[in-house]
DRENDRENBA-249038 format. One line per field, with one value per residue (C-alpha): residue in one letter; x, y, z. Coordinates in steps of 0.25 Angstrom, whole numbers, plus 2048, in hexadecimal, padded with zeros to 3 digits. Each point is the difference from the previous one (the first is absolute). Layout:
N
numar <- A / ...
xx <- X / ...
yy <- Y / ...
zz <- Z / ...
END
This chain:
274
numar <- M / T / D / P / I / V / V / G / V / D / G / S / G / R / S / L / R / A / L / L / W / A / A / K / E / A / S / L / H / H / C / P / L / R / I / V / H / V / R / S / F / E / P / G / P / V / P / D / F / R / I / V / S / E / A / T / A / I / A / Q / Q / A / H / P / E / L / E / V / T / S / A / E / V / D / G / T / P / A / V / A / F / L / S / E / S / E / R / A / Q / A / V / A / L / G / A / K / G / R / G / G / F / G / T / M / M / L / G / S / V / A / L / Q / V / V / G / H / A / A / S / P / V / V / V / V / N / H / V / P / L / D / Q / G / R / I / T / V / G / V / D / G / S / A / H / S / Q / A / A / V / E / Y / A / F / K / E / A / S / L / R / G / A / Q / L / Q / A / L / Y / A / W / C / P / P / G / G / R / P / A / L / V / S / P / A / Q / D / A / A / D / A / E / H / R / R / E / L / E / E / S / L / A / P / L / R / Q / E / Y / P / D / V / E / V / T / E / E / L / A / H / E / S / P / V / V / A / L / A / R / A / S / D / R / S / D / L / L / V / V / G / S / R / G / R / G / G / F / R / G / L / A / L / G / S / V / S / H / A / L / L / Q / Y / S / M / C / P / M / A / V / I / R / P / R / T / Q / P / A / P / S
xx <- A60 / 80E / 80C / 807 / 80E / 803 / 80B / 807 / 803 / 807 / 801 / 80F / 806 / 803 / 7EF / 800 / 805 / 7FA / 7F1 / 804 / 804 / 7F4 / 7F7 / 805 / 7FF / 7F1 / 801 / 802 / 7F9 / 7F5 / 7FB / 7FF / 80E / 7FF / 80A / 800 / 809 / 802 / 802 / 809 / 7FC / 80F / 803 / 803 / 7FC / 7F1 / 7FB / 7FD / 7F2 / 802 / 80B / 7F2 / 7FA / 80D / 803 / 7F2 / 800 / 80E / 7FD / 7F2 / 809 / 808 / 7F5 / 7F2 / 7F8 / 806 / 7F5 / 809 / 7FD / 806 / 802 / 806 / 804 / 805 / 807 / 80F / 805 / 803 / 7F1 / 7F9 / 806 / 7FD / 7F4 / 7FF / 806 / 7F3 / 7F8 / 80D / 803 / 810 / 804 / 809 / 80C / 80A / 80E / 809 / 810 / 808 / 7FD / 7F8 / 7F1 / 7FB / 7F8 / 7F3 / 804 / 80E / 806 / 7F9 / 7F4 / 805 / 803 / 7F3 / 7F6 / 809 / 804 / 7F0 / 7F8 / 7F2 / 804 / 80C / 808 / 808 / 809 / 807 / 80A / 804 / 7F5 / 802 / 804 / 7F8 / 809 / 7F6 / 805 / 7FB / 80B / 7FC / 809 / 7FE / 805 / 7F6 / 7F9 / 7F2 / 802 / 806 / 7F6 / 7F6 / 80C / 7FF / 7F2 / 7FF / 80B / 7F8 / 7F7 / 803 / 809 / 7F3 / 7F9 / 80D / 801 / 810 / 80A / 801 / 811 / 7FD / 80E / 807 / 80B / 807 / 80F / 809 / 80C / 808 / 7F9 / 805 / 7FD / 808 / 807 / 7FE / 7F7 / 7F7 / 7F8 / 7FC / 7FD / 7F6 / 7FD / 7FD / 7F6 / 7F8 / 7FE / 7FD / 7F8 / 7F8 / 802 / 7F7 / 7F5 / 7FD / 7FD / 7F9 / 7F3 / 800 / 805 / 7F5 / 7F7 / 804 / 806 / 802 / 809 / 810 / 809 / 80F / 806 / 80C / 80A / 80B / 80B / 800 / 7F8 / 7F1 / 803 / 80A / 7F7 / 7F2 / 807 / 807 / 7F5 / 7F7 / 809 / 7FA / 7F0 / 7F4 / 7FD / 807 / 7F7 / 803 / 7FE / 7FD / 80B / 805 / 803 / 810 / 7F8 / 7FD / 7F3 / 7F7 / 807 / 7F6 / 80A / 80D / 80E / 7FE / 7F3 / 806 / 80B / 7FC / 7F6 / 80B / 807 / 7F7 / 800 / 7F2 / 7F2 / 800 / 7F3 / 802 / 7F5 / 7FD / 7F7 / 7F3 / 7FF / 80C / 807 / 801 / 80E / 808
yy <- 940 / 7FC / 808 / 800 / 800 / 80B / 7FF / 80C / 7FD / 809 / 7F8 / 7FC / 7F4 / 803 / 800 / 7F4 / 7FA / 809 / 7F9 / 7F2 / 802 / 805 / 7F8 / 7F4 / 808 / 804 / 7F0 / 7FC / 80A / 7FC / 811 / 806 / 806 / 810 / 806 / 80C / 80B / 80D / 80B / 80B / 80E / 802 / 7FF / 7F6 / 7F5 / 7FE / 7F6 / 7F2 / 7FB / 7F4 / 7FE / 7FC / 7F8 / 7FA / 7FD / 7FB / 7F6 / 7FB / 7FD / 7FB / 7F6 / 7FC / 800 / 7FD / 7FF / 80E / 80D / 80B / 80E / 80A / 810 / 80C / 80C / 80C / 808 / 7FB / 7F3 / 802 / 805 / 7F6 / 7F6 / 807 / 800 / 7F2 / 7FA / 805 / 7F5 / 7F6 / 7F2 / 806 / 807 / 7FB / 809 / 7FC / 804 / 801 / 7F8 / 7FF / 80F / 80B / 7FF / 804 / 80A / 7FB / 804 / 807 / 804 / 808 / 7FA / 7F2 / 805 / 805 / 7F6 / 7F5 / 808 / 806 / 7F4 / 7FF / 7EF / 7F7 / 805 / 7F6 / 802 / 7F6 / 801 / 7F3 / 7F2 / 7F8 / 7F1 / 7F7 / 7FF / 7FE / 807 / 810 / 807 / 80C / 809 / 801 / 80C / 801 / 80E / 7FF / 802 / 7F4 / 7F9 / 803 / 7F9 / 7F6 / 7FD / 802 / 7F7 / 7F6 / 800 / 800 / 7F5 / 7F8 / 802 / 7FA / 7F4 / 809 / 7FF / 80B / 808 / 808 / 80A / 809 / 806 / 809 / 807 / 7FE / 80C / 800 / 7FA / 7F2 / 7F4 / 800 / 7F3 / 802 / 80B / 7FE / 80B / 7FB / 7F4 / 809 / 809 / 7F0 / 7FD / 80B / 7FE / 7F4 / 800 / 80E / 7F6 / 7F4 / 80B / 806 / 7F2 / 7F8 / 806 / 7FC / 7F3 / 7FB / 808 / 7F9 / 7F4 / 7F9 / 80A / 7FA / 80B / 802 / 80B / 807 / 808 / 809 / 808 / 807 / 80E / 7FD / 803 / 7F8 / 7F4 / 802 / 801 / 7F4 / 7F9 / 805 / 7F9 / 7F3 / 805 / 803 / 80B / 80A / 806 / 80E / 808 / 810 / 805 / 7F6 / 806 / 808 / 80A / 811 / 7FF / 808 / 7F8 / 7F9 / 7F5 / 7FC / 7FD / 7F2 / 800 / 809 / 7F9 / 7F4 / 806 / 800 / 7F2 / 7F7 / 7F4 / 7FD / 807 / 807 / 805 / 80C / 800 / 80D / 7FC / 805 / 806 / 80A / 7FD / 80B / 807 / 7FA
zz <- 6B2 / 801 / 7FD / 7F4 / 7FF / 7F8 / 7F5 / 7F7 / 7F1 / 7F6 / 7F5 / 803 / 803 / 80F / 802 / 7F8 / 80C / 80B / 7F7 / 800 / 810 / 804 / 7F8 / 805 / 80F / 7FE / 7FB / 80F / 806 / 7FA / 7FE / 7F4 / 7F6 / 7FD / 7F5 / 800 / 7F6 / 801 / 7F7 / 803 / 7FD / 7FE / 7F1 / 7FA / 7F4 / 7FC / 80B / 7FB / 805 / 7FD / 80D / 808 / 7F7 / 7FF / 80C / 805 / 7F5 / 805 / 80E / 7FC / 7F6 / 80C / 80A / 7F8 / 80F / 804 / 801 / 7F8 / 802 / 7FA / 7FE / 7FA / 808 / 7FD / 808 / 80A / 802 / 80F / 802 / 7F8 / 806 / 80F / 7FE / 7FA / 80D / 808 / 7F9 / 7FD / 80A / 7F6 / 7F5 / 7F7 / 7FA / 7F5 / 801 / 7F7 / 7FC / 80F / 807 / 7F8 / 7FD / 7F3 / 7FA / 808 / 80D / 802 / 80C / 80A / 7F8 / 805 / 80F / 801 / 7FE / 805 / 80E / 800 / 7FB / 809 / 7FB / 7FC / 7F3 / 7F9 / 7F9 / 7F5 / 7FB / 7FB / 7FE / 80E / 7FA / 80A / 80A / 80B / 80A / 804 / 80A / 808 / 808 / 811 / 808 / 80B / 7FA / 7FD / 7F0 / 804 / 806 / 7F6 / 7F4 / 809 / 800 / 7F2 / 7FB / 80A / 7F7 / 7F3 / 805 / 806 / 7F3 / 7F7 / 806 / 801 / 80C / 809 / 802 / 80B / 801 / 808 / 7FC / 808 / 801 / 80C / 804 / 7F6 / 7F4 / 803 / 80A / 80E / 804 / 80C / 805 / 80C / 7FB / 7F1 / 805 / 80A / 7F2 / 7FB / 80C / 7FE / 7F0 / 801 / 80A / 7F9 / 7F3 / 806 / 809 / 7F2 / 7FA / 80C / 7FE / 7F3 / 7FE / 80A / 7F5 / 7F5 / 805 / 7F2 / 7FD / 801 / 805 / 802 / 807 / 7FE / 808 / 7F6 / 803 / 7F6 / 7F9 / 7FF / 7EF / 7FF / 806 / 7FB / 7F2 / 801 / 805 / 7F5 / 7F5 / 808 / 800 / 7F8 / 80A / 809 / 80A / 807 / 808 / 7FB / 80B / 80D / 80D / 7FC / 7F6 / 803 / 804 / 7F7 / 7F3 / 7F8 / 7FC / 808 / 7F9 / 800 / 7F9 / 7F6 / 7FE / 7FC / 7F6 / 7F6 / 804 / 802 / 7F7 / 804 / 800 / 80E / 808 / 807 / 80D / 809 / 80E / 7FB / 80D / 803 / 80D / 809 / 800 / 80C
END
């Protein structure tokens, strides 16, 4: 059986955005949609058992051909969605406003799911505007390469343009007008960018790719690009992250500032320490 797209719902507007994104994604991938509502052990209002049935009806109305399954799970969201990720193509979660997560995914819980899930995790904080473009952050790391592979696949599936963005800050934070050292670094980063893309260009010749080398913080560059994209794709951590951290500072910050759904990708097989 084909692995499903899993989406978490809690009856809020943010989870509705995630539900609609996940239903469309499952339809594109010709795979099932699995709707999961986690009933927390923590004291609170009486659970509304209509949440799952209403979410199922919304998904089936939007995509009548879709195979939809559902589950109500007792426990904590982190444990539930990490378990679901082991049998999922992707896990989609809703986000609240510009920065914080809502009641379904609070603080460290969200970071646990994004940083440790066995599948890609997509945080849906804004409804995509069908701009026909996916942006992927590239830095030459193994996590970045996994993100590039995911981004090519999604761009091919959607018939979207792929923007591959490599951002780095020169010493001092600003590009120099004349600097042989900076020119050499640019050439090295350009080479890394082209090498990251080359095998995927051959595998997905239908995907139109644009390359961009930006002299600024990766967070700033990728957040700006997300405003003109339908999906932002990043590795869970990059080359400069501290060894052992599940989620890097760039990915962490972009969870707050991305202006489109954001997919966080971890390599299926973790790279050996260097």
